C-alpha positions as CSV (number, residue, x, y, z in Angstrom):
1,M,0.0,0.0,0.0
2,L,2.8,2.4,0.9
3,K,4.6,1.7,-2.4
4,A,1.4,2.4,-4.4
5,T,0.9,5.7,-2.6
6,A,4.5,6.7,-3.3
7,V,4.1,5.9,-7.0
8,L,0.8,7.8,-7.2
9,A,2.4,10.8,-5.4
10,A,5.3,10.8,-7.8
11,L,3.0,10.6,-10.8
12,M,0.9,13.6,-9.5
13,A,4.1,15.6,-8.9
14,V,5.3,15.0,-12.5
15,A,1.9,15.9,-13.8
16,G,1.9,19.1,-11.8
17,I,5.4,20.1,-13.1
18,V,4.3,19.5,-16.7
19,L,1.2,21.6,-16.1
20,A,3.2,24.4,-14.6
21,L,5.7,24.4,-17.4
22,T,3.1,24.5,-20.2
23,A,0.5,26.9,-18.7
24,G,0.5,30.5,-19.6
25,G,2.4,32.4,-22.3
26,D,-0.2,31.8,-25.0
27,D,-0.4,34.6,-27.5
28,D,-4.2,34.1,-27.7
29,A,-4.5,34.6,-24.0
30,G,-3.4,38.2,-24.1
31,G,0.4,37.6,-24.3
32,G,2.1,39.7,-27.0
33,R,5.5,38.8,-28.4
34,M,8.0,40.9,-30.2
35,T,10.7,39.8,-32.7
36,L,13.6,41.7,-34.2
37,E,15.5,41.2,-37.4
38,R,18.1,43.1,-39.4
39,N,16.5,44.2,-42.7
40,V,17.1,46.4,-45.7
41,S,14.4,48.8,-46.6
42,P,13.1,49.1,-50.2
43,S,15.2,52.2,-50.5
44,G,18.3,50.2,-49.6
45,R,18.8,51.6,-46.1
46,G,19.5,49.4,-43.0
47,E,16.8,49.0,-40.5
48,V,15.6,46.9,-37.6
49,L,12.2,45.2,-38.4
50,V,10.3,45.0,-35.2
51,S,7.2,42.7,-35.4
52,V,4.6,42.2,-32.7
53,T,2.4,39.0,-32.6
54,G,-0.4,38.2,-30.3
55,E,-2.2,40.7,-28.1
56,A,-0.3,43.8,-26.8
57,D,-2.0,46.7,-25.1
58,V,-1.2,50.3,-24.0
59,A,-2.8,52.6,-21.4
60,P,-6.2,54.0,-22.3
61,N,-6.1,57.0,-24.8
62,V,-2.5,56.3,-25.8
63,K,-2.0,57.1,-29.4
64,E,1.7,56.2,-29.7
65,V,4.4,54.0,-28.2
66,A,8.1,54.5,-27.7
67,L,10.6,52.1,-29.2
68,R,14.1,52.0,-27.7
69,C,17.0,50.0,-29.0
70,L,19.9,49.4,-26.6
71,D,23.4,48.1,-26.7
72,R,24.8,45.4,-24.5
73,R,25.4,47.9,-21.7
74,D,21.8,49.2,-21.9
75,R,22.9,52.4,-23.5
76,P,20.4,53.8,-26.1
77,V,21.4,53.3,-29.7
78,T,18.1,54.4,-31.4
79,A,14.8,55.7,-30.0
80,A,11.6,56.8,-31.7
81,R,7.9,57.1,-31.2
82,Y,5.3,55.3,-33.4
83,P,1.5,55.5,-33.8
84,W,-0.4,52.9,-31.9
85,P,-1.8,50.5,-33.0
86,L,1.2,49.6,-35.2
87,Q,0.7,49.4,-38.9
88,K,0.5,46.3,-41.2
89,D,1.2,46.2,-44.9
90,A,1.1,43.7,-47.8
91,A,4.7,42.7,-47.3
92,D,4.2,41.9,-43.5
93,P,0.8,41.1,-42.2
94,Q,2.0,41.4,-38.6
95,P,1.9,44.8,-36.9
96,H,5.4,46.1,-37.2
97,I,7.9,49.0,-37.2
98,H,10.7,49.7,-39.7
99,Q,13.3,51.4,-37.4
100,A,16.0,53.0,-39.6
101,A,19.5,52.3,-38.4
102,S,23.0,53.0,-39.8
103,P,25.4,50.1,-40.3
104,S,27.2,51.2,-37.1
105,E,23.9,51.3,-35.1
106,L,23.0,47.8,-36.4
107,D,26.3,46.5,-35.2
108,R,25.7,48.0,-31.7
109,I,22.0,47.1,-31.2
110,E,21.6,44.1,-28.9
111,R,17.9,44.4,-27.9
112,C,14.9,46.7,-28.3
113,R,11.9,47.5,-26.1
114,I,8.5,48.9,-26.9
115,G,6.2,50.7,-24.5
116,T,3.2,48.4,-24.4
117,R,1.5,47.0,-21.2
118,P,3.4,45.0,-20.2
119,P,6.5,46.2,-22.1
120,L,7.6,43.9,-24.9
121,A,11.3,43.3,-25.5
122,A,13.4,41.1,-27.8
123,T,17.0,40.5,-28.6
124,L,18.4,41.1,-32.1
125,P,19.9,37.8,-33.3
126,L,23.6,37.8,-34.0
127,R,24.7,38.1,-37.7
């Protein structure tokens, strides 16, 4: 009997851990996500393409959000404000920002943040 109880307790603990690890974080449940990629604009200029998927929100009556891109020491590299909600276009159906950046800025940017609630952040992948 004691052995069966121990096995049942172990199975319940494993099930609880699996449930805890898989619960939450679903974009459909109000969790927005942000991705970054180095890009070249149609005019040939360098940029960071900032895309937002899922649900992201801002404070009531807010018409714009701040985007800040930082280096590895959290120093600002670029910063700008954009209309909210973010725009979509035929080339990218996700809400997104085309943040212009010089080659030197693209080399220095490590991550960007956008002023949603809660704030969204992402790391720019290495080249």
